[in-house]
All heavy atoms as an XYZ file, in Angstrom:
687
protein
N     -76.457    -18.643     27.864
C     -76.987    -18.052     26.647
C     -77.028    -19.183     25.657
O     -76.043    -19.914     25.398
C     -76.245    -16.892     26.185
C     -76.845    -16.153     25.066
S     -76.013    -14.612     24.514
C     -76.030    -13.555     25.920
N     -78.103    -19.276     24.818
C     -78.214    -20.266     23.778
C     -77.273    -19.911     22.645
O     -76.808    -18.820     22.477
C     -79.606    -20.314     23.253
C     -80.559    -20.869     24.424
C     -81.991    -20.980     24.040
N     -82.372    -20.803     22.664
C     -83.568    -20.545     22.232
N     -84.491    -20.164     23.067
N     -83.832    -20.425     20.998
N     -76.853    -20.955     21.839
C     -75.844    -20.812     20.840
C     -76.149    -19.651     19.791
O     -75.362    -18.859     19.453
C     -75.605    -22.073     20.128
C     -74.967    -23.141     20.970
C     -74.660    -24.375     20.191
C     -73.947    -25.457     21.067
N     -73.555    -26.599     20.353
N     -77.363    -19.703     19.290
C     -77.749    -18.750     18.229
C     -77.808    -17.313     18.853
O     -77.383    -16.394     18.214
C     -79.006    -19.085     17.583
C     -78.894    -20.283     16.725
C     -79.450    -20.051     15.393
N     -79.057    -21.076     14.460
C     -79.400    -21.119     13.218
N     -80.127    -20.156     12.711
N     -78.976    -22.102     12.406
N     -78.270    -17.208     20.060
C     -78.329    -15.881     20.738
C     -76.897    -15.319     20.975
O     -76.642    -14.205     20.738
C     -79.047    -16.004     22.113
O     -80.364    -16.341     21.929
N     -76.011    -16.235     21.405
C     -74.637    -15.885     21.576
C     -73.969    -15.468     20.294
O     -73.318    -14.482     20.156
C     -73.837    -17.025     22.194
C     -72.393    -16.742     22.484
C     -72.178    -15.603     23.392
C     -71.741    -18.003     23.021
N     -74.316    -16.155     19.180
C     -73.802    -15.890     17.893
C     -74.186    -14.541     17.387
O     -73.384    -13.761     16.799
C     -74.133    -17.010     16.838
N     -75.457    -14.255     17.626
C     -76.030    -12.987     17.182
C     -75.410    -11.745     17.985
O     -75.110    -10.710     17.534
C     -77.508    -12.955     17.306
C     -78.195    -13.678     16.185
C     -79.721    -13.502     16.174
N     -80.396    -14.108     17.371
C     -80.832    -15.332     17.397
N     -80.689    -16.085     16.328
N     -81.401    -15.801     18.470
N     -75.186    -12.078     19.301
C     -74.524    -11.044     20.165
C     -73.105    -10.827     19.644
O     -72.698     -9.643     19.565
C     -74.506    -11.633     21.615
C     -73.853    -10.664     22.491
O     -74.355     -9.507     22.790
O     -72.737    -10.971     23.074
N     -72.337    -11.878     19.307
C     -71.003    -11.750     18.782
C     -71.071    -10.982     17.503
O     -70.247    -10.104     17.182
C     -70.405    -13.092     18.541
C     -69.906    -13.741     19.788
C     -70.123    -13.336     21.073
C     -69.200    -15.008     19.812
N     -69.514    -14.305     21.963
C     -69.002    -15.373     21.138
C     -68.762    -15.847     18.820
C     -68.253    -16.407     21.582
C     -68.024    -16.991     19.187
C     -67.780    -17.300     20.570
N     -72.063    -11.321     16.616
C     -72.140    -10.618     15.347
C     -72.343     -9.146     15.458
O     -71.729     -8.399     14.682
C     -73.269    -11.266     14.489
N     -73.165     -8.736     16.378
C     -73.361     -7.297     16.596
C     -72.002     -6.610     17.068
O     -71.692     -5.575     16.540
C     -74.367     -7.065     17.661
C     -74.635     -5.602     18.087
C     -75.165     -4.829     16.890
C     -75.636     -5.462     19.286
N     -71.254     -7.291     17.910
C     -69.983     -6.779     18.341
C     -68.990     -6.676     17.243
O     -68.271     -5.749     17.105
C     -69.431     -7.598     19.461
C     -70.269     -7.539     20.786
C     -69.772     -8.463     21.803
C     -70.656     -8.422     23.071
N     -70.245     -9.419     24.094
N     -68.974     -7.707     16.366
C     -68.012     -7.696     15.237
C     -68.399     -6.663     14.213
O     -67.518     -5.941     13.710
C     -68.018     -9.142     14.596
C     -67.198     -9.078     13.235
C     -67.400    -10.177     15.495
N     -69.688     -6.517     13.915
C     -70.149     -5.490     12.954
C     -69.840     -4.116     13.406
O     -69.406     -3.208     12.699
C     -71.621     -5.674     12.661
C     -71.985     -6.857     11.785
C     -73.475     -7.147     11.875
C     -71.502     -6.659     10.353
N     -69.992     -3.917     14.802
C     -69.625     -2.599     15.402
C     -68.120     -2.363     15.210
O     -67.653     -1.295     14.798
C     -69.952     -2.670     16.834
C     -69.671     -1.355     17.531
C     -70.407     -0.177     17.337
C     -68.576     -1.194     18.395
C     -70.172      1.019     17.969
C     -68.244     -0.077     19.116
C     -69.080      1.070     18.870
O     -68.834      2.269     19.472
N     -67.268     -3.368     15.423
C     -65.801     -3.226     15.217
C     -65.518     -2.877     13.732
O     -64.702     -2.098     13.473
C     -65.102     -4.520     15.606
C     -64.989     -4.692     17.062
C     -64.216     -5.949     17.464
O     -63.294     -6.391     16.649
N     -64.454     -6.524     18.618
N     -66.210     -3.551     12.814
C     -65.963     -3.381     11.465
C     -66.367     -1.880     11.049
O     -65.588     -1.213     10.376
C     -66.847     -4.349     10.559
C     -66.804     -3.893      9.095
C     -66.322     -5.713     10.735
N     -67.387     -1.336     11.626
C     -67.808      0.037     11.383
C     -66.757      0.987     11.995
O     -66.478      1.999     11.320
C     -69.147      0.323     11.966
C     -70.364     -0.071     10.992
O     -70.067     -0.486      9.877
O     -71.481     -0.058     11.525
N     -66.314      0.737     13.131
C     -65.364      1.590     13.814
C     -64.000      1.590     13.142
O     -63.429      2.646     12.858
C     -65.241      1.262     15.336
C     -66.513      1.521     16.037
C     -64.102      2.003     15.984
C     -67.070      2.881     15.964
N     -63.463      0.396     12.859
C     -62.200      0.250     12.225
C     -62.172      0.655     10.724
O     -61.177      1.182     10.300
C     -61.710     -1.236     12.415
C     -61.521     -1.554     13.843
C     -60.426     -1.482     11.621
C     -61.265     -3.031     14.141
N     -63.320      0.416     10.086
C     -63.385      0.774      8.644
C     -62.698     -0.237      7.849
O     -62.575     -1.410      8.194
N     -62.107      0.168      6.730
C     -61.527     -0.737      5.766
C     -60.039     -1.018      6.029
O     -59.357     -1.501      5.142
C     -61.690     -0.186      4.335
N     -59.552     -0.757      7.237
C     -58.175     -0.892      7.558
C     -57.821     -2.361      7.686
O     -56.652     -2.717      7.478
C     -57.704     -0.123      8.752
O     -58.495     -0.589      9.887
C     -57.942      1.337      8.649
N     -58.812     -3.186      8.059
C     -58.555     -4.638      8.152
C     -59.696     -5.402      7.523
O     -60.825     -4.955      7.695
C     -58.403     -5.087      9.584
C     -57.120     -4.648     10.293
C     -56.957     -5.338     11.596
N     -57.768     -4.522     12.507
C     -58.058     -4.954     13.728
N     -57.656     -6.075     14.180
N     -58.795     -4.226     14.570
N     -59.430     -6.522      6.843
C     -60.513     -7.275      6.278
C     -61.425     -7.877      7.330
O     -61.000     -8.127      8.454
C     -59.792     -8.396      5.463
C     -58.363     -7.967      5.337
C     -58.116     -6.959      6.503
N     -62.681     -8.037      6.986
C     -63.662     -8.634      7.904
C     -63.210     -9.960      8.428
O     -63.422    -10.201      9.627
C     -65.069     -8.683      7.256
C     -66.061     -9.364      8.184
C     -65.614     -7.365      6.820
N     -62.648    -10.831      7.614
C     -62.286    -12.175      8.042
C     -61.223    -12.020      9.172
O     -61.209    -12.822     10.092
C     -61.668    -12.961      6.886
C     -62.781    -13.476      6.015
O     -63.947    -13.615      6.490
O     -62.506    -13.798      4.817
N     -60.267    -11.065      9.039
C     -59.272    -10.874     10.119
C     -59.945    -10.416     11.377
O     -59.554    -10.903     12.485
C     -58.252     -9.814      9.622
C     -57.235     -9.495     10.704
C     -57.456    -10.398      8.418
N     -60.877     -9.465     11.234
C     -61.572     -8.945     12.520
C     -62.349    -10.160     13.165
O     -62.254    -10.382     14.368
C     -62.514     -7.869     12.117
C     -61.668     -6.633     11.680
C     -63.379     -7.465     13.323
C     -62.494     -5.503     11.051
N     -62.973    -11.023     12.355
C     -63.682    -12.136     12.944
C     -62.702    -13.077     13.602
O     -62.997    -13.485     14.752
C     -64.396    -12.905     11.771
C     -65.798    -12.382     11.374
C     -66.246    -13.041     10.039
C     -66.814    -12.742     12.467
N     -61.651    -13.409     12.928
C     -60.703    -14.326     13.540
C     -60.107    -13.822     14.824
O     -60.051    -14.557     15.819
C     -59.546    -14.633     12.555
C     -58.677    -15.790     12.977
C     -59.465    -17.118     13.176
O     -60.391    -17.409     12.417
N     -59.188    -17.863     14.204
N     -59.728    -12.529     14.919
C     -59.228    -11.983     16.139
C     -60.308    -11.937     17.224
O     -60.028    -12.196     18.375
C     -58.703    -10.544     15.837
C     -57.423    -10.547     15.048
C     -57.013     -9.114     14.671
O     -57.832     -8.175     14.662
N     -55.741     -9.003     14.324
N     -61.559    -11.695     16.825
C     -62.625    -11.662     17.806
C     -62.757    -13.058     18.473
O     -62.828    -13.289     19.635
C     -63.953    -11.246     17.205
C     -65.125    -11.276     18.132
C     -65.267    -10.091     18.917
C     -65.918    -12.251     18.329
C     -66.345    -10.019     19.860
C     -66.954    -12.308     19.168
C     -67.128    -11.131     19.962
N     -62.819    -14.139     17.550
C     -62.926    -15.534     18.049
C     -61.796    -15.963     18.941
O     -62.013    -16.607     19.939
C     -63.032    -16.491     16.861
C     -64.327    -16.333     16.014
C     -64.276    -16.659     14.678
C     -65.447    -15.791     16.479
C     -65.407    -16.536     13.892
C     -66.550    -15.611     15.750
C     -66.533    -16.032     14.420
N     -60.552    -15.492     18.624
C     -59.437    -15.852     19.385
C     -59.516    -15.266     20.841
O     -58.989    -15.781     21.800
C     -58.127    -15.327     18.776
C     -57.769    -16.133     17.522
C     -56.673    -15.531     16.749
O     -56.076    -14.503     17.149
O     -56.301    -16.097     15.651
N     -60.193    -14.138     20.923
C     -60.332    -13.437     22.292
C     -61.452    -13.901     23.081
O     -61.604    -13.418     24.225
C     -60.303    -11.864     22.044
C     -58.963    -11.381     21.611
O     -57.913    -11.783     22.060
N     -59.086    -10.428     20.630
N     -62.296    -14.745     22.541
C     -63.463    -15.203     23.310
C     -63.130    -16.580     23.932
O     -62.388    -17.419     23.415
C     -64.677    -15.392     22.358
C     -65.342    -14.143     21.896
C     -65.900    -13.339     23.043
O     -66.549    -13.940     23.905
O     -65.738    -12.103     22.983
N     -63.614    -16.758     25.188
C     -63.404    -18.051     25.838
C     -64.212    -19.172     25.212
O     -63.712    -20.361     25.143
C     -63.750    -17.921     27.315
C     -62.852    -17.054     28.145
C     -63.259    -17.048     29.594
O     -63.912    -17.978     30.123
O     -62.888    -16.031     30.249
N     -65.394    -18.870     24.686
C     -66.255    -19.873     24.069
C     -65.629    -20.151     22.712
O     -65.385    -19.325     21.898
C     -67.659    -19.343     23.827
C     -68.580    -20.188     23.076
C     -68.846    -21.553     23.875
O     -69.306    -21.476     24.964
O     -68.690    -22.607     23.219
N     -65.404    -21.436     22.453
C     -64.718    -21.842     21.127
C     -65.599    -22.771     20.361
O     -65.129    -23.478     19.502
C     -63.386    -22.596     21.448
C     -62.377    -21.737     22.229
C     -61.942    -20.489     21.448
C     -60.882    -19.727     22.309
N     -60.607    -18.430     21.705
N     -66.944    -22.777     20.552
C     -67.872    -23.663     19.864
C     -67.904    -23.309     18.416
O     -68.235    -22.167     18.020
C     -69.247    -23.493     20.483
C     -70.273    -24.486     19.973
O     -70.066    -24.902     18.801
O     -71.170    -24.889     20.723
N     -67.556    -24.221     17.538
C     -67.547    -23.944     16.077
C     -68.956    -23.573     15.514
O     -69.006    -22.807     14.559
C     -67.123    -25.290     15.412
C     -66.434    -26.122     16.584
C     -67.083    -25.551     17.821
N     -70.005    -24.138     16.130
C     -71.363    -23.762     15.701
C     -71.588    -22.268     15.885
O     -72.206    -21.627     15.024
C     -72.422    -24.574     16.444
C     -72.558    -26.012     15.989
C     -73.560    -26.724     16.724
O     -74.816    -26.316     16.638
O     -73.324    -27.702     17.444
N     -71.206    -21.809     17.041
C     -71.409    -20.368     17.350
C     -70.603    -19.541     16.438
O     -71.035    -18.495     15.894
C     -71.035    -20.094     18.855
C     -71.125    -18.581     19.220
C     -71.918    -20.862     19.819
N     -69.388    -19.878     16.207
C     -68.510    -19.196     15.374
C     -69.026    -19.154     13.879
O     -69.019    -18.076     13.163
C     -67.079    -19.705     15.330
C     -66.342    -19.461     16.714
C     -64.971    -20.022     16.704
O     -64.474    -20.587     15.752
N     -64.292    -19.858     17.832
N     -69.517    -20.263     13.396
C     -70.053    -20.379     12.066
C     -71.258    -19.510     11.836
O     -71.370    -18.840     10.816
C     -70.340    -21.863     11.622
C     -69.124    -22.698     11.510
O     -68.021    -22.129     11.286
O     -69.189    -23.932     11.483
N     -72.156    -19.583     12.797
C     -73.423    -18.765     12.650
C     -73.045    -17.291     12.720
O     -73.604    -16.455     11.983
C     -74.412    -19.201     13.640
C     -75.805    -18.552     13.449
C     -76.493    -18.799     12.308
C     -76.332    -17.639     14.365
C     -77.761    -18.190     12.011
C     -77.517    -16.993     14.104
C     -78.284    -17.297     12.967
N     -72.176    -16.964     13.662
C     -71.686    -15.492     13.773
C     -71.148    -15.100     12.450
O     -71.511    -14.009     11.908
C     -70.716    -15.416     14.868
S     -69.919    -13.740     14.991
N     -70.246    -15.905     11.803
C     -69.665    -15.503     10.540
C     -70.708    -15.363      9.477
O     -70.687    -14.441      8.620
C     -68.693    -16.616     10.170
C     -67.938    -16.287      8.834
C     -66.882    -17.416      8.476
N     -65.675    -17.145      9.345
C     -65.295    -17.844     10.317
N     -65.984    -18.920     10.698
N     -64.188    -17.515     10.959
N     -71.717    -16.260      9.430
C     -72.808    -16.130      8.428
C     -73.594    -14.794      8.644
O     -73.828    -14.203      7.602
C     -73.784    -17.322      8.630
C     -73.284    -18.652      8.125
C     -74.227    -19.748      8.405
O     -75.431    -19.498      8.725
N     -73.807    -20.984      8.223
N     -73.888    -14.481      9.805
C     -74.633    -13.253     10.064
C     -73.792    -12.079      9.593
O     -74.292    -11.138      9.007
C     -75.081    -13.176     11.598
C     -75.677    -11.778     11.862
C     -76.022    -14.237     11.879
N     -72.495    -12.011     10.070
C     -71.668    -10.911      9.705
C     -71.507    -10.722      8.193
O     -71.697     -9.727      7.682
C     -70.310    -11.029     10.423
C     -69.275     -9.958      9.845
C     -70.441    -10.833     11.882
N     -71.120    -11.864      7.583
C     -70.932    -11.724      6.113
C     -72.207    -11.508      5.385
O     -72.167    -10.724      4.359
C     -70.189    -12.987      5.578
C     -68.847    -13.244      6.158
C     -68.211    -14.606      5.662
C     -67.901    -12.141      5.909
N     -73.350    -12.104      5.797
C     -74.644    -11.802      5.210
C     -75.042    -10.349      5.293
O     -75.548     -9.734      4.340
N     -74.806     -9.746      6.494
C     -75.111     -8.379      6.725
C     -74.263     -7.480      5.810
O     -74.838     -6.573      5.167
C     -74.889     -8.045      8.212
O     -75.720     -8.823      9.027
C     -75.187     -6.539      8.402
N     -72.987     -7.781      5.651
C     -72.126     -6.949      4.881
C     -72.503     -7.107      3.369
O     -72.511     -6.173      2.649
C     -70.599     -7.431      5.028
C     -70.213     -7.275      6.430
C     -69.854     -5.906      6.878
N     -68.812     -5.382      6.023
C     -68.560     -4.043      5.883
N     -69.280     -3.240      6.600
N     -67.579     -3.652      5.156
N     -72.957     -8.311      2.984
C     -73.333     -8.579      1.596
C     -74.635     -7.824      1.241
O     -74.754     -7.377      0.047
C     -73.557    -10.076      1.397
C     -73.846    -10.425     -0.058
C     -74.085    -11.887     -0.145
O     -73.484    -12.718      0.598
O     -74.775    -12.347     -1.137
N     -75.525     -7.639      2.127
C     -76.824     -7.074      1.836
C     -76.919     -5.679      2.480
O     -77.997     -5.102      2.757
C     -77.940     -7.977      2.369
C     -77.992     -9.261      1.670
N     -78.496     -9.370      0.436
C     -77.543    -10.521      2.021
C     -78.422    -10.658      0.037
N     -77.820    -11.316      0.961
N     -75.766     -5.010      2.774
C     -75.860     -3.694      3.523
C     -76.566     -2.604      2.777
O     -77.326     -1.959      3.490
C     -74.353     -3.279      3.764
C     -74.220     -2.127      4.808
C     -74.790     -2.551      6.125
C     -72.698     -1.858      4.964
N     -76.504     -2.581      1.514
C     -77.225     -1.528      0.777
C     -78.749     -1.750      0.930
O     -79.493     -0.784      1.184
C     -76.806     -1.498     -0.678
C     -77.674     -0.594     -1.479
C     -75.322     -1.092     -0.867
N     -79.194     -3.009      0.792
C     -80.636     -3.326      0.950
C     -81.084     -2.957      2.384
O     -82.135     -2.409      2.588
C     -80.886     -4.697      0.654
C     -80.553     -5.161     -0.811
C     -80.510     -6.725     -0.901
O     -81.454     -7.275     -0.538
O     -79.499     -7.147     -1.394
N     -80.259     -3.382      3.284
C     -80.674     -3.192      4.770
C     -80.711     -1.713      5.048
O     -81.699     -1.207      5.676
C     -79.642     -3.869      5.714
C     -79.722     -5.383      5.528
C     -79.878     -3.424      7.142
C     -78.531     -6.178      6.193
N     -79.704     -0.881      4.660
C     -79.781      0.529      4.857
C     -80.937      1.154      4.199
O     -81.527      2.155      4.710
C     -78.478      1.173      4.269
C     -77.285      0.929      5.175
O     -77.469      0.420      6.333
O     -76.074      1.244      4.786
N     -81.331      0.626      2.983
C     -82.507      1.179      2.309
C     -83.760      0.923      3.105
O     -84.671      1.839      3.222
N     -83.913     -0.280      3.687
C     -85.126     -0.539      4.495
C     -85.171      0.324      5.827
O     -86.218      0.835      6.167
C     -85.117     -1.960      4.907
C     -85.505     -2.989      3.797
S     -85.645     -4.604      4.459
C     -84.314     -5.428      3.574
N     -83.991      0.515      6.402
C     -83.965      1.335      7.587
C     -84.343      2.736      7.217
O     -85.095      3.384      7.937
C     -82.550      1.299      8.217
C     -82.292     -0.091      8.792
C     -82.405      2.319      9.302
C     -80.845     -0.324      9.243
N     -83.819      3.275      6.073
C     -84.071      4.655      5.743
C     -85.602      4.873      5.376
O     -86.138      5.861      5.696
C     -83.260      4.992      4.466
O     -81.896      5.034      4.752
N     -86.162      3.807      4.808
C     -87.583      3.818      4.419
C     -88.503      3.934      5.674
O     -89.500      4.689      5.657
C     -87.959      2.634      3.704
C     -89.385      2.501      3.244
C     -89.716      1.207      2.485
O     -88.778      0.494      2.181
N     -90.938      1.021      2.263
N     -88.124      3.346      6.780
C     -88.955      3.326      7.931
C     -88.528      4.311      9.068
O     -89.308      4.435     10.020
C     -89.059      1.959      8.514
C     -89.824      1.005      7.606
C     -89.166      0.130      6.719
C     -91.183      1.031      7.489
C     -89.885     -0.700      5.805
C     -91.919      0.222      6.543
C     -91.174     -0.637      5.769
O     -91.970     -1.405      4.903
N     -87.376      4.870      8.975
C     -86.882      5.766      9.956
C     -87.370      7.176      9.712
O     -86.750      7.905      8.984
C     -85.372      5.700     10.013
N     -88.537      7.469     10.212
C     -89.144      8.730      9.875
C     -88.439      9.851     10.599
O     -88.026      9.738     11.797
C     -90.645      8.789     10.289
O     -90.791      8.417     11.646
C     -91.459      7.804      9.441
N     -88.223     10.978      9.936
C     -87.525     12.145     10.490
C     -86.114     11.885     10.918
O     -85.487     12.563     11.729
C     -88.273     12.729     11.696
C     -89.695     13.108     11.361
O     -89.939     13.661     10.253
N     -90.673     12.833     12.224
N     -85.478     10.819     10.286
C     -84.100     10.562     10.597
C     -83.420     10.231      9.252
O     -83.928      9.548      8.423
C     -83.915      9.382     11.519
C     -84.079      9.717     12.964
C     -85.228      9.579     13.703
C     -83.070     10.230     13.832
N     -85.008     10.114     15.009
C     -83.679     10.473     15.094
C     -81.716     10.512     13.653
C     -82.993     10.936     16.149
C     -81.095     11.042     14.751
C     -81.669     11.273     15.968
N     -82.130     10.677      9.135
C     -81.319     10.273      7.985
C     -80.311      9.266      8.499
O     -79.847      9.374      9.643
C     -80.568     11.504      7.473
C     -81.518     12.507      6.829
C     -80.730     13.671      6.322
O     -79.529     13.862      6.586
N     -81.349     14.561      5.564
N     -80.067      8.231      7.715
C     -79.120      7.216      8.117
C     -77.795      7.785      8.565
O     -77.200      7.273      9.575
C     -78.990      6.190      6.990
C     -78.437      4.816      7.275
C     -79.263      4.133      8.389
C     -78.302      3.968      6.124
N     -77.263      8.704      7.865
C     -75.953      9.236      8.231
C     -75.976      9.936      9.557
O     -74.858     10.116     10.201
C     -75.468     10.164      7.117
C     -76.297     11.469      6.927
C     -75.818     12.286      5.793
C     -76.680     13.467      5.607
N     -76.286     14.212      4.437
N     -77.079     10.298     10.099
C     -77.195     10.993     11.423
C     -77.296      9.988     12.557
O     -77.127     10.358     13.696
C     -78.367     11.945     11.402
C     -78.219     13.161     10.544
C     -79.325     14.188     10.655
N     -79.548     14.543     12.030
C     -80.785     14.699     12.609
N     -81.849     14.535     11.819
N     -80.933     15.055     13.833
N     -77.569      8.712     12.215
C     -77.780      7.721     13.296
C     -76.414      7.338     13.814
O     -75.399      7.235     13.132
C     -78.494      6.493     12.745
C     -79.832      6.769     12.380
S     -80.666      5.234     11.824
C     -82.190      5.904     11.197
N     -76.345      6.984     15.130
C     -75.132      6.479     15.750
C     -74.785      5.146     15.153
O     -75.720      4.403     14.687
C     -75.403      6.376     17.254
N     -73.524      4.813     15.105
C     -73.032      3.603     14.560
C     -73.748      2.336     15.135
O     -74.131      1.461     14.388
C     -71.529      3.473     14.642
C     -70.975      2.148     14.190
C     -70.831      4.563     13.913
N     -73.876      2.280     16.402
C     -74.488      1.168     17.089
C     -75.948      0.993     16.685
O     -76.514     -0.130     16.691
C     -74.190      1.210     18.581
C     -74.499     -0.206     19.231
C     -75.072      2.239     19.205
C     -73.672     -1.240     18.783
N     -76.630      2.084     16.391
C     -78.070      2.014     16.006
C     -78.147      1.328     14.757
O     -79.112      0.520     14.449
C     -78.635      3.458     15.919
C     -78.761      4.136     17.312
O     -78.705      3.363     18.320
O     -78.915      5.324     17.378
């Protein structure tokens, strides 16, 4: 898998963990634990994953607004976490 594809795959997994765990652990701690458990240790992959995760968290209200705008007949709170 290419580096950016791998980083996006990791970011999805980390964001899922963040949603499931909630505010019990900081995002940086979740990221670090995730990286420690992966065999791939490429700093480029880790850095891009971190950028995607933190950028998503930073713009979550805007992203949720866009999803709500285009998700016809669905409310965001009714969607599964992974969706």
